[in-house]
Backbone as CSV, one residue per row, in Angstrom:
resi,resn,N_x,N_y,N_z,CA_x,CA_y,CA_z,C_x,C_y,C_z
1,UNK,-15.449,5.680,-23.214,-15.534,5.780,-21.770,-16.572,6.932,-21.430
2,UNK,-17.365,6.407,-20.491,-18.485,7.364,-20.147,-17.898,8.722,-19.351
3,UNK,-18.743,9.683,-19.408,-18.269,10.939,-18.738,-19.336,11.298,-17.696
4,UNK,-19.110,11.753,-16.547,-20.033,12.021,-15.519,-21.091,12.808,-16.132
5,UNK,-20.838,13.686,-16.883,-21.938,14.682,-17.243,-22.713,14.207,-18.565
6,UNK,-22.525,12.975,-18.987,-23.224,12.486,-20.263,-24.674,12.450,-19.822
7,UNK,-25.454,12.225,-20.887,-26.967,12.136,-20.524,-27.300,10.724,-20.773
8,UNK,-28.039,10.228,-19.831,-28.472,8.727,-19.987,-29.953,8.593,-19.521
9,UNK,-30.416,7.448,-19.705,-31.910,7.424,-19.230,-31.870,6.373,-17.988
10,UNK,-32.936,6.387,-17.248,-33.275,5.527,-16.142,-32.149,5.370,-15.205
11,UNK,-31.754,4.110,-15.040,-30.770,3.703,-13.819,-29.383,4.418,-14.183
12,UNK,-29.012,4.614,-15.317,-27.741,5.081,-15.552,-27.744,6.772,-15.064
13,UNK,-28.788,7.357,-15.379,-29.077,8.805,-14.866,-29.177,8.831,-13.408
14,UNK,-29.817,7.890,-12.768,-29.801,7.766,-11.223,-28.450,7.578,-10.747
15,UNK,-27.630,6.767,-11.347,-26.361,6.591,-10.939,-25.530,7.822,-10.985
16,UNK,-25.571,8.487,-12.150,-24.869,9.786,-12.216,-25.230,10.836,-11.339
17,UNK,-26.695,10.858,-11.025,-27.060,11.922,-10.055,-26.786,11.553,-8.707
18,UNK,-26.591,10.153,-8.217,-26.296,9.832,-6.936,-24.706,10.274,-6.767
19,UNK,-23.860,9.951,-7.724,-22.512,10.196,-7.611,-22.250,11.689,-7.508
20,UNK,-22.972,12.547,-8.402,-22.763,13.987,-8.467,-23.210,14.549,-7.099
21,UNK,-24.036,13.942,-6.329,-24.392,14.495,-4.979,-23.298,14.591,-4.010
22,UNK,-22.370,13.719,-4.308,-21.135,13.570,-3.320,-19.846,14.365,-3.893
23,UNK,-20.039,14.870,-5.137,-18.834,15.729,-5.603,-18.344,16.727,-4.602
24,UNK,-18.964,17.537,-4.066,-18.385,18.650,-3.016,-17.755,17.817,-1.913
25,UNK,-18.470,16.879,-1.366,-18.063,16.123,-0.147,-16.753,15.381,-0.496
26,UNK,-16.483,14.776,-1.840,-15.283,14.300,-2.076,-14.141,15.268,-2.134
27,UNK,-14.532,16.465,-2.658,-13.556,17.470,-2.800,-12.891,18.099,-1.634
28,UNK,-13.832,18.098,-0.569,-13.334,18.582,0.602,-12.442,17.556,1.230
29,UNK,-12.670,16.208,1.091,-12.073,15.163,1.727,-10.532,15.193,0.863
30,UNK,-10.553,15.350,-0.346,-9.317,15.447,-1.249,-8.352,16.415,-0.698
31,UNK,-9.041,17.659,-0.576,-8.257,18.894,-0.186,-7.532,18.626,1.134
32,UNK,-8.262,17.777,1.988,-7.493,17.495,3.231,-6.304,16.566,3.205
33,UNK,-6.193,16.042,2.013,-5.260,14.951,2.047,-3.987,15.299,0.903
34,UNK,-4.163,16.340,0.253,-3.285,16.742,-0.965,-2.050,17.201,-0.261
35,UNK,-1.057,16.724,-0.329,0.330,16.908,0.365,0.943,18.276,-0.256
36,UNK,1.365,19.078,0.539,1.662,20.425,0.134,2.853,20.401,-0.992
37,UNK,3.513,19.385,-1.120,4.437,19.173,-2.308,3.707,19.156,-3.687
38,UNK,2.433,18.668,-3.689,1.688,18.568,-4.783,0.719,19.675,-4.990
39,UNK,0.554,20.562,-4.214,-0.457,21.415,-4.291,-0.548,22.301,-5.564
40,UNK,0.546,22.634,-6.008,0.545,23.283,-7.348,0.509,22.446,-8.596
41,UNK,0.843,21.068,-8.432,0.776,20.140,-9.606,-0.584,19.643,-9.917
42,UNK,-1.350,19.373,-9.032,-2.708,18.946,-9.269,-3.776,19.407,-8.163
43,UNK,-5.102,19.512,-8.207,-5.677,20.053,-7.157,-6.829,18.747,-6.970
44,UNK,-7.583,19.097,-5.746,-8.728,18.183,-5.490,-9.552,17.822,-6.582
45,UNK,-9.886,18.647,-7.454,-10.928,18.366,-8.765,-10.348,17.284,-9.604
46,UNK,-8.993,17.222,-9.867,-8.551,16.109,-10.551,-8.836,14.762,-9.942
47,UNK,-8.567,14.692,-8.632,-8.778,13.403,-8.066,-10.184,13.160,-7.829
48,UNK,-11.013,14.139,-7.659,-12.487,13.951,-7.463,-13.137,13.463,-8.839
49,UNK,-12.718,14.207,-10.003,-13.303,13.767,-11.246,-12.892,12.267,-11.604
50,UNK,-11.650,11.955,-11.377,-11.202,10.628,-11.735,-11.890,9.563,-10.817
51,UNK,-12.268,9.996,-9.521,-12.856,9.072,-8.517,-14.406,8.874,-9.032
52,UNK,-15.152,9.899,-9.476,-16.481,9.880,-9.957,-16.440,9.032,-11.260
53,UNK,-15.555,9.093,-12.166,-15.553,8.302,-13.343,-15.313,6.761,-13.135
54,UNK,-14.329,6.453,-12.207,-14.006,5.219,-11.777,-15.296,4.483,-11.053
55,UNK,-15.949,5.271,-10.181,-17.038,4.911,-9.438,-18.181,4.518,-10.510
56,UNK,-18.341,5.507,-11.401,-19.422,5.203,-12.477,-19.079,3.965,-13.360
57,UNK,-17.893,3.789,-13.726,-17.725,2.574,-14.484,-17.589,1.365,-13.732
58,UNK,-17.387,1.430,-12.269,-17.303,0.274,-11.512,-18.406,0.013,-10.659
59,UNK,-19.547,0.799,-10.843,-20.802,0.738,-10.129,-21.326,-0.722,-10.032
60,UNK,-21.424,-1.475,-10.954,-22.026,-2.926,-10.935,-21.059,-3.897,-10.255
61,UNK,-19.864,-3.533,-9.873,-18.857,-4.401,-9.260,-19.103,-4.085,-7.671
62,UNK,-19.785,-3.190,-7.222,-19.911,-2.808,-5.831,-20.872,-3.872,-5.222
63,UNK,-20.553,-4.571,-4.218,-21.386,-5.568,-3.663,-22.162,-5.159,-2.312
64,UNK,-22.067,-3.942,-1.917,-22.620,-3.648,-0.778,-24.093,-3.163,-0.894
65,UNK,-24.892,-2.935,0.196,-26.287,-2.625,-0.089,-26.760,-1.331,0.618
66,UNK,-25.806,-0.781,1.392,-26.213,0.516,2.242,-25.494,1.486,1.794
67,UNK,-25.972,2.838,2.103,-25.343,3.938,1.545,-23.813,4.114,2.290
68,UNK,-23.703,3.925,3.567,-22.433,4.182,4.352,-21.459,3.188,3.603
69,UNK,-21.752,1.950,3.156,-20.781,1.103,2.402,-20.435,1.755,1.052
70,UNK,-21.391,2.416,0.332,-21.007,2.931,-0.909,-20.013,4.240,-0.679
71,UNK,-20.319,4.926,0.506,-19.498,6.084,0.822,-17.963,5.562,1.120
72,UNK,-18.044,4.554,1.838,-16.689,3.846,2.115,-15.875,3.521,0.859
73,UNK,-16.685,2.987,-0.122,-16.255,2.586,-1.310,-15.574,3.790,-2.155
74,UNK,-16.591,4.967,-1.989,-15.915,6.096,-2.735,-14.757,6.703,-2.096
75,UNK,-14.605,6.634,-0.918,-13.458,7.027,-0.145,-12.026,6.175,-0.636
76,UNK,-12.601,4.822,-0.737,-11.521,3.824,-1.167,-10.885,4.208,-2.527
77,UNK,-11.733,4.616,-3.515,-11.516,4.931,-4.822,-10.677,6.286,-4.776
78,UNK,-11.158,7.295,-3.906,-10.433,8.566,-3.830,-9.069,8.174,-3.306
79,UNK,-8.907,7.535,-2.396,-7.490,7.253,-1.903,-6.589,6.565,-3.016
80,UNK,-7.226,5.731,-3.597,-6.371,5.238,-4.839,-5.934,6.374,-5.920
81,UNK,-6.889,7.256,-6.146,-6.769,8.374,-7.073,-5.656,9.145,-6.674
82,UNK,-5.828,9.674,-5.327,-4.819,10.528,-4.706,-3.324,9.992,-4.693
83,UNK,-3.375,8.607,-4.476,-2.061,8.043,-4.302,-1.567,7.988,-5.867
84,UNK,-2.359,7.523,-6.721,-1.858,7.654,-8.216,-1.354,8.988,-8.642
85,UNK,-2.062,10.022,-8.256,-1.551,11.430,-8.796,-0.385,11.888,-8.059
86,UNK,-0.134,11.250,-6.767,1.082,11.743,-6.046,2.257,10.943,-6.739
87,UNK,1.983,9.604,-7.116,3.059,8.866,-7.673,3.403,9.466,-8.962
88,UNK,2.380,9.819,-9.821,2.561,10.446,-11.106,3.392,11.624,-11.005
89,UNK,3.259,12.517,-10.034,3.941,13.757,-9.900,5.218,13.702,-9.247
90,UNK,5.334,12.533,-8.423,6.565,12.351,-7.803,7.636,11.534,-8.604
91,UNK,7.155,11.120,-9.883,7.877,10.414,-10.632,8.035,9.091,-10.513
92,UNK,7.330,8.453,-9.440,7.300,7.045,-9.215,6.128,6.216,-9.819
93,UNK,6.433,5.260,-10.385,5.280,4.579,-10.865,4.872,3.327,-10.060
94,UNK,5.555,2.971,-9.123,5.243,1.658,-8.359,4.116,1.893,-7.361
95,UNK,3.176,1.055,-7.397,1.966,1.229,-6.493,2.391,0.953,-5.097
96,UNK,2.061,1.880,-4.213,2.187,1.865,-2.723,0.815,1.535,-1.974
97,UNK,0.644,0.192,-1.858,-0.599,-0.212,-1.102,-0.683,0.408,0.274
98,UNK,0.475,0.581,0.967,0.514,1.158,2.276,0.118,2.546,2.326
99,UNK,0.620,3.328,1.199,0.211,4.803,1.154,-1.387,4.870,0.848
100,UNK,-1.814,3.980,-0.061,-3.304,3.980,-0.357,-4.051,3.669,0.894
101,UNK,-3.731,2.726,1.728,-4.391,2.214,3.026,-4.368,3.576,3.903
102,UNK,-3.148,3.870,4.059,-3.082,5.161,4.915,-3.923,6.523,4.436
103,UNK,-4.049,6.637,3.220,-4.813,7.614,2.692,-6.286,7.317,2.999
104,UNK,-6.765,6.041,2.677,-7.983,5.567,2.934,-8.390,5.771,4.455
105,UNK,-7.757,5.499,5.423,-7.846,5.681,6.913,-7.914,7.103,6.993
106,UNK,-6.995,7.930,6.615,-7.080,9.388,6.738,-8.465,9.864,6.129
107,UNK,-8.837,9.525,4.940,-10.180,10.104,4.429,-11.195,9.671,5.285
108,UNK,-11.291,8.684,5.868,-12.385,8.137,6.803,-12.314,8.963,7.935
109,UNK,-11.357,9.247,8.476,-11.232,10.161,9.665,-11.807,11.499,9.324
110,UNK,-11.284,12.126,8.229,-11.867,13.455,7.649,-13.284,13.370,7.487
111,UNK,-13.766,12.227,6.999,-15.262,12.179,6.747,-15.984,12.229,7.991
112,UNK,-15.463,11.598,9.007,-16.093,11.486,10.309,-15.936,12.828,11.014
113,UNK,-14.898,13.669,10.919,-14.862,14.840,11.623,-15.972,15.874,10.668
114,UNK,-15.972,15.640,9.274,-16.969,16.466,8.615,-18.282,16.182,9.259
115,UNK,-18.646,14.932,9.300,-20.067,14.497,9.905,-20.033,15.196,11.304
116,UNK,-19.176,15.112,12.191,-19.175,15.623,13.517,-19.668,17.121,13.555
117,UNK,-19.353,17.952,12.469,-19.774,19.187,12.558,-21.158,19.315,12.637
118,UNK,-22.044,18.267,12.290,-23.475,18.276,12.281,-23.997,17.464,13.586
119,UNK,-23.330,16.130,13.687,-23.921,15.302,14.629,-22.838,14.593,15.389
120,UNK,-23.198,14.313,16.696,-22.240,13.797,17.705,-22.864,12.574,18.330
121,UNK,-23.585,11.674,17.784,-24.295,10.441,18.447,-24.486,9.322,17.487
122,UNK,-24.793,8.218,18.206,-25.042,6.975,17.297,-26.397,7.227,16.803
123,UNK,-26.641,6.849,15.490,-27.772,7.057,14.663,-28.400,5.806,14.279
124,UNK,-29.899,5.822,14.124,-30.597,4.778,13.493,-30.458,4.840,11.920
125,UNK,-30.747,3.937,11.223,-30.670,4.005,9.861,-31.349,5.149,9.213
126,UNK,-32.509,5.430,9.683,-33.259,6.820,9.026,-32.405,8.063,9.547
127,UNK,-31.935,7.976,10.595,-31.151,9.423,11.090,-29.779,9.341,10.340
128,UNK,-29.252,8.116,10.018,-28.001,8.044,9.239,-28.313,8.590,8.033
129,UNK,-29.352,8.376,7.288,-29.632,8.939,5.953,-29.917,10.290,6.046
130,UNK,-30.473,10.896,7.086,-30.751,12.377,7.200,-29.223,12.904,7.505
131,UNK,-28.436,12.303,8.178,-27.048,12.854,8.411,-26.193,12.795,7.159
132,UNK,-26.327,11.831,6.357,-25.613,11.869,5.105,-26.040,13.060,4.146
133,UNK,-27.446,13.188,4.341,-27.968,14.361,3.391,-27.483,15.708,3.928
134,UNK,-27.335,15.820,5.375,-26.804,16.997,6.061,-25.429,17.199,5.519
135,UNK,-24.650,15.992,5.506,-23.167,16.091,5.109,-22.932,16.652,3.678
136,UNK,-23.761,16.177,2.783,-23.883,16.817,1.433,-24.079,18.148,1.401
137,UNK,-25.102,18.328,1.982,-25.524,20.015,2.318,-24.261,20.841,2.764
138,UNK,-23.724,20.284,3.736,-22.463,21.052,4.357,-21.484,21.045,3.478
139,UNK,-21.255,19.922,2.791,-20.006,20.082,1.802,-20.444,21.038,0.721
140,UNK,-21.415,21.081,0.041,-21.794,22.005,-0.807,-21.919,23.435,-0.446
141,UNK,-22.272,23.662,0.891,-22.220,24.944,1.513,-20.839,25.499,1.695
142,UNK,-19.901,24.557,2.128,-18.508,24.844,2.157,-17.899,25.233,0.959
143,UNK,-18.254,24.650,-0.117,-17.897,24.852,-1.580,-18.192,26.331,-2.081
144,UNK,-19.409,26.980,-1.367,-19.857,28.225,-1.872,-18.920,29.280,-1.112
145,UNK,-18.265,28.933,-0.064,-17.530,30.035,0.812,-16.396,30.534,0.096
146,UNK,-15.842,31.569,0.337,-14.567,32.089,-0.217,-13.441,31.149,0.247
147,UNK,-12.364,31.025,-0.570,-11.393,29.923,-0.162,-10.815,30.154,1.074
148,UNK,-10.507,31.426,1.804,-9.927,31.525,3.079,-10.885,30.986,4.103
149,UNK,-12.239,31.193,3.986,-13.191,30.693,4.965,-13.099,29.206,4.799
150,UNK,-13.180,28.558,3.697,-13.165,27.139,3.441,-12.038,26.558,4.040
151,UNK,-10.911,27.208,3.795,-9.641,26.543,4.377,-9.621,26.707,5.770
152,UNK,-10.088,27.844,6.602,-9.971,27.853,7.920,-10.893,26.727,8.660
153,UNK,-12.057,26.576,8.098,-13.007,25.685,8.533,-12.533,24.226,8.263
154,UNK,-12.006,23.953,7.268,-11.246,22.595,6.977,-10.230,22.286,7.832
155,UNK,-9.257,23.136,8.029,-7.982,23.014,8.875,-8.382,22.932,10.340
156,UNK,-9.447,23.768,10.647,-9.791,23.727,12.062,-10.573,22.513,12.525
157,UNK,-11.599,22.212,11.743,-12.691,21.179,12.107,-12.254,19.821,11.414
158,UNK,-11.979,19.889,10.226,-11.742,18.608,9.441,-10.407,18.022,9.775
159,UNK,-9.368,18.704,9.683,-8.169,18.302,10.013,-7.803,18.431,11.551
160,UNK,-8.666,19.067,12.215,-8.627,19.196,13.611,-7.334,19.847,14.148
161,UNK,-6.959,20.898,13.597,-5.583,21.683,13.956,-6.218,22.731,15.032
162,UNK,-5.100,23.117,15.882,-5.504,24.269,16.778,-5.312,25.543,16.003
163,UNK,-5.768,26.541,16.713,-5.726,27.974,15.936,-4.360,28.266,15.735
164,UNK,-3.373,27.905,16.602,-2.041,28.171,16.316,-1.478,27.471,14.996
165,UNK,-1.741,26.064,14.913,-1.517,25.469,13.783,-1.942,25.967,12.521
166,UNK,-3.245,26.218,12.610,-4.003,26.748,11.470,-3.251,28.117,11.008
167,UNK,-2.816,29.002,11.879,-2.057,30.331,11.606,-0.939,30.038,10.959
168,UNK,-0.045,28.881,11.292,1.020,28.504,10.545,0.700,28.126,9.215
169,UNK,-0.203,27.219,8.983,-0.551,26.668,7.621,-1.118,27.911,6.736
170,UNK,-1.561,28.835,7.390,-2.333,29.836,6.485,-1.457,30.974,6.388
171,UNK,-0.300,30.995,7.017,0.644,32.058,7.108,-0.079,33.376,7.566
172,UNK,-0.553,33.265,8.748,-1.330,34.383,9.454,-0.888,34.350,10.772
173,UNK,-1.245,35.413,11.506,-1.068,35.262,13.104,-2.430,34.754,13.732
174,UNK,-2.236,34.104,14.844,-3.270,33.505,15.542,-4.438,34.328,15.784
175,UNK,-4.404,35.554,16.058,-5.550,36.402,16.326,-6.240,36.541,14.933
176,UNK,-5.621,36.720,13.829,-6.317,36.772,12.594,-7.056,35.569,12.385
177,UNK,-6.409,34.476,12.565,-7.074,33.208,12.203,-8.230,33.090,13.099
178,UNK,-8.302,33.494,14.277,-9.533,33.203,15.280,-10.608,34.185,14.684
179,UNK,-10.223,35.369,14.179,-11.364,36.326,13.539,-11.785,35.667,12.227
180,UNK,-10.920,35.115,11.574,-11.333,34.704,10.177,-12.274,33.395,10.541
181,UNK,-11.939,32.588,11.505,-12.511,31.443,11.813,-14.100,31.730,12.192
182,UNK,-14.338,32.754,12.975,-15.496,33.351,13.574,-16.360,33.751,12.287
183,UNK,-15.694,34.634,11.411,-16.456,35.040,10.341,-16.819,33.758,9.469
184,UNK,-15.829,32.909,9.051,-16.221,31.780,8.365,-17.302,30.953,8.793
185,UNK,-17.478,30.710,10.025,-18.602,30.091,10.648,-19.921,30.735,10.439
186,UNK,-19.836,31.931,10.681,-21.013,32.716,10.519,-21.523,32.676,9.038
187,UNK,-20.639,32.789,8.078,-20.842,32.720,6.645,-21.393,31.401,6.378
188,UNK,-20.823,30.371,6.896,-21.261,29.016,6.687,-22.746,28.805,7.308
189,UNK,-22.915,29.385,8.458,-24.384,29.008,8.969,-25.369,29.867,8.037
190,UNK,-24.989,31.129,7.505,-25.901,31.886,6.644,-26.199,31.033,5.285
191,UNK,-25.026,30.467,4.717,-25.175,29.594,3.539,-26.178,28.411,3.812
192,UNK,-26.114,27.782,4.936,-26.775,26.613,5.234,-28.180,27.050,5.600
193,UNK,-28.406,27.956,5.973,-29.949,28.558,6.213,-30.510,29.010,4.868
194,UNK,-29.704,29.862,4.119,-30.486,30.485,2.984,-30.192,29.671,1.839
195,UNK,-29.072,28.942,1.678,-28.743,28.060,0.436,-27.925,28.912,-0.562
196,UNK,-27.973,30.313,-0.425,-27.323,31.069,-1.265,-25.902,31.296,-1.055
197,UNK,-25.094,31.456,-2.072,-23.631,31.875,-1.874,-23.467,33.259,-1.432
198,UNK,-22.342,33.437,-0.909,-22.209,34.840,-0.387,-22.049,35.983,-1.344
Protein backbone atom coordinates (compact mmCIF):
# COMPACT_ATOMS: atom_id res chain seq x y z
CA UNK A 1 0.00 0.00 0.00
CA UNK A 2 1.45 3.39 -0.91
CA UNK A 3 2.06 5.96 1.77
CA UNK A 4 1.57 9.66 1.26
CA UNK A 5 5.20 10.44 2.05
CA UNK A 6 6.69 7.84 -0.28
CA UNK A 7 9.01 9.09 -3.00
CA UNK A 8 7.84 8.73 -6.58
CA UNK A 9 8.74 10.17 -9.93
CA UNK A 10 6.69 12.27 -12.33
CA UNK A 11 2.90 12.05 -12.17
CA UNK A 12 2.88 10.11 -8.90
CA UNK A 13 4.95 12.79 -7.21
CA UNK A 14 2.63 15.50 -8.61
CA UNK A 15 -0.37 13.58 -7.26
CA UNK A 16 1.20 13.38 -3.82
CA UNK A 17 2.14 17.06 -3.85
CA UNK A 18 -1.40 18.07 -4.90
CA UNK A 19 -2.94 16.00 -2.10
CA UNK A 20 -0.50 17.26 0.53
CA UNK A 21 -1.43 20.87 -0.33
CA UNK A 22 -4.89 20.12 1.07
CA UNK A 23 -3.82 18.37 4.26
CA UNK A 24 -4.34 21.40 6.55
CA UNK A 25 -7.64 22.25 4.80
CA UNK A 26 -8.92 18.71 5.36
CA UNK A 27 -7.79 18.76 8.99
CA UNK A 28 -9.78 21.94 9.69
CA UNK A 29 -12.88 20.44 8.09
CA UNK A 30 -12.43 17.22 10.06
CA UNK A 31 -12.06 19.10 13.35
CA UNK A 32 -15.43 20.74 12.69
CA UNK A 33 -17.11 17.36 12.39
CA UNK A 34 -15.55 15.23 15.11
CA UNK A 35 -18.29 14.60 17.62
CA UNK A 36 -17.36 15.43 21.21
CA UNK A 37 -18.03 11.77 22.12
CA UNK A 38 -15.05 10.76 20.00
CA UNK A 39 -12.68 13.67 20.65
CA UNK A 40 -10.51 11.59 23.00
CA UNK A 41 -10.61 8.45 20.87
CA UNK A 42 -9.39 9.77 17.54
CA UNK A 43 -8.50 13.12 16.12
CA UNK A 44 -8.69 14.89 12.83
CA UNK A 45 -5.24 13.67 11.76
CA UNK A 46 -6.44 10.05 11.74
CA UNK A 47 -9.28 10.84 9.35
CA UNK A 48 -7.14 13.13 7.20
CA UNK A 49 -4.32 10.60 6.80
CA UNK A 50 -6.81 7.90 5.80
CA UNK A 51 -8.49 10.34 3.40
CA UNK A 52 -5.21 11.21 1.72
CA UNK A 53 -4.24 7.56 1.36
CA UNK A 54 -7.64 6.60 -0.10
CA UNK A 55 -7.56 9.58 -2.48
CA UNK A 56 -4.04 8.66 -3.58
CA UNK A 57 -5.04 5.04 -4.22
CA UNK A 58 -8.28 5.99 -5.98
CA UNK A 59 -6.85 8.90 -7.99
CA UNK A 60 -7.34 7.21 -11.37
CA UNK A 61 -10.98 6.39 -10.58
CA UNK A 62 -11.89 10.08 -10.25
CA UNK A 63 -13.77 11.20 -13.37
CA UNK A 64 -13.99 14.98 -12.89
CA UNK A 65 -11.80 17.51 -14.61
CA UNK A 66 -11.91 20.64 -12.43
CA UNK A 67 -10.28 21.32 -9.09
CA UNK A 68 -13.61 22.13 -7.32
CA UNK A 69 -14.84 18.67 -8.37
CA UNK A 70 -11.73 17.06 -6.94
CA UNK A 71 -12.17 19.02 -3.69
CA UNK A 72 -15.77 17.79 -3.45
CA UNK A 73 -14.39 14.26 -4.00
CA UNK A 74 -11.90 14.78 -1.15
CA UNK A 75 -14.73 15.98 1.12
CA UNK A 76 -16.72 12.85 0.21
CA UNK A 77 -13.78 10.60 1.11
CA UNK A 78 -13.28 12.53 4.37
CA UNK A 79 -16.99 12.10 5.23
CA UNK A 80 -16.66 8.35 4.71
CA UNK A 81 -13.51 8.21 6.84
CA UNK A 82 -15.11 10.19 9.68
CA UNK A 83 -18.20 7.97 9.61
CA UNK A 84 -15.98 4.87 9.58
CA UNK A 85 -13.96 6.06 12.58
CA UNK A 86 -17.16 6.99 14.45
CA UNK A 87 -18.58 3.52 13.78
CA UNK A 88 -15.33 1.90 14.85
CA UNK A 89 -15.25 3.72 18.18
CA UNK A 90 -18.99 3.51 18.79
CA UNK A 91 -18.80 -0.26 18.43
CA UNK A 92 -21.07 -0.54 15.39
CA UNK A 93 -19.90 -2.02 12.15
CA UNK A 94 -22.95 -1.34 9.97
CA UNK A 95 -22.43 1.33 7.34
CA UNK A 96 -24.78 4.31 7.76
CA UNK A 97 -25.05 6.00 4.36
CA UNK A 98 -27.33 8.69 5.82
CA UNK A 99 -24.65 9.67 8.35
CA UNK A 100 -22.04 9.80 5.58
CA UNK A 101 -24.32 11.98 3.44
CA UNK A 102 -25.00 14.30 6.39
CA UNK A 103 -21.27 14.52 7.12
CA UNK A 104 -20.55 15.25 3.47
CA UNK A 105 -23.12 18.07 3.42
CA UNK A 106 -21.78 19.47 6.69
CA UNK A 107 -18.20 19.32 5.37
CA UNK A 108 -19.34 21.20 2.26
CA UNK A 109 -20.91 23.90 4.42
CA UNK A 110 -17.78 24.15 6.58
CA UNK A 111 -15.65 24.40 3.45
CA UNK A 112 -17.86 27.21 2.11
CA UNK A 113 -17.61 29.11 5.41
CA UNK A 114 -13.84 28.71 5.36
CA UNK A 115 -13.80 30.13 1.83
CA UNK A 116 -16.06 33.00 2.95
CA UNK A 117 -13.40 34.18 5.36
CA UNK A 118 -11.59 35.28 2.21
CA UNK A 119 -14.17 35.83 -0.54
CA UNK A 120 -17.89 36.59 -0.72
CA UNK A 121 -18.76 36.72 -4.43
CA UNK A 122 -19.21 34.64 -7.58
CA UNK A 123 -15.86 33.90 -9.19
CA UNK A 124 -14.54 33.24 -12.66
CA UNK A 125 -12.48 30.03 -13.12
CA UNK A 126 -9.19 31.90 -12.68
CA UNK A 127 -10.54 33.70 -9.62
CA UNK A 128 -11.76 30.35 -8.26
CA UNK A 129 -8.25 28.92 -8.66
CA UNK A 130 -6.84 31.92 -6.79
CA UNK A 131 -9.51 31.51 -4.07
CA UNK A 132 -8.58 27.81 -3.73
CA UNK A 133 -4.96 28.81 -3.30
CA UNK A 134 -5.92 31.37 -0.64
CA UNK A 135 -8.00 28.70 1.14
CA UNK A 136 -4.95 26.45 1.24
CA UNK A 137 -2.87 29.31 2.66
CA UNK A 138 -5.58 30.14 5.20
CA UNK A 139 -5.83 26.52 6.36
CA UNK A 140 -2.04 26.31 6.68
CA UNK A 141 -1.98 29.61 8.60
CA UNK A 142 -4.70 28.36 10.96
CA UNK A 143 -2.63 25.25 11.63
CA UNK A 144 0.26 27.49 12.78
CA UNK A 145 -1.85 29.19 15.45
CA UNK A 146 -2.02 28.04 19.06
CA UNK A 147 -4.88 25.60 19.68
CA UNK A 148 -7.09 28.14 21.51
CA UNK A 149 -6.76 30.65 18.66
CA UNK A 150 -7.46 27.98 16.07
CA UNK A 151 -10.48 26.73 18.02
CA UNK A 152 -12.07 30.14 18.54
CA UNK A 153 -11.74 30.99 14.83
CA UNK A 154 -13.06 27.58 13.79
CA UNK A 155 -16.03 27.75 16.14
CA UNK A 156 -16.89 31.37 15.35
CA UNK A 157 -16.31 31.47 11.58
CA UNK A 158 -16.42 27.92 10.28
CA UNK A 159 -19.04 26.44 12.61
CA UNK A 160 -20.78 29.83 12.63
CA UNK A 161 -21.44 29.91 16.40
CA UNK A 162 -22.23 33.05 18.38
CA UNK A 163 -19.71 34.32 20.95
CA UNK A 164 -21.95 32.94 23.69
CA UNK A 165 -22.07 29.49 22.07
CA UNK A 166 -18.29 29.56 21.59
CA UNK A 167 -17.91 30.45 25.30
CA UNK A 168 -19.94 27.39 26.28
CA UNK A 169 -17.97 25.09 23.96
CA UNK A 170 -14.63 26.47 25.18
CA UNK A 171 -15.69 26.58 28.84
CA UNK A 172 -14.95 30.31 29.13
CA UNK A 173 -17.00 33.42 29.70
CA UNK A 174 -18.26 35.45 26.76
CA UNK A 175 -15.97 38.43 27.40
CA UNK A 176 -12.89 36.19 27.50
CA UNK A 177 -13.97 34.55 24.24
CA UNK A 178 -14.40 37.94 22.52
CA UNK A 179 -10.88 38.98 23.58
CA UNK A 180 -9.44 35.63 22.54
CA UNK A 181 -11.22 35.92 19.18
CA UNK A 182 -9.77 39.41 18.54
CA UNK A 183 -6.26 38.24 19.45
CA UNK A 184 -6.70 35.14 17.28
CA UNK A 185 -7.77 37.19 14.25
CA UNK A 186 -4.80 39.53 14.73
CA UNK A 187 -2.46 36.54 14.96
CA UNK A 188 -4.03 34.98 11.87
CA UNK A 189 -3.54 38.20 9.90
CA UNK A 190 0.09 38.28 11.03
CA UNK A 191 0.69 34.70 9.93
CA UNK A 192 -1.06 35.29 6.59
CA UNK A 193 1.11 38.34 5.91
CA UNK A 194 4.44 36.99 7.15
CA UNK A 195 3.96 33.27 6.65
CA UNK A 196 5.82 32.68 9.91
CA UNK A 197 4.35 30.79 12.87
CA UNK A 198 3.89 32.70 16.12
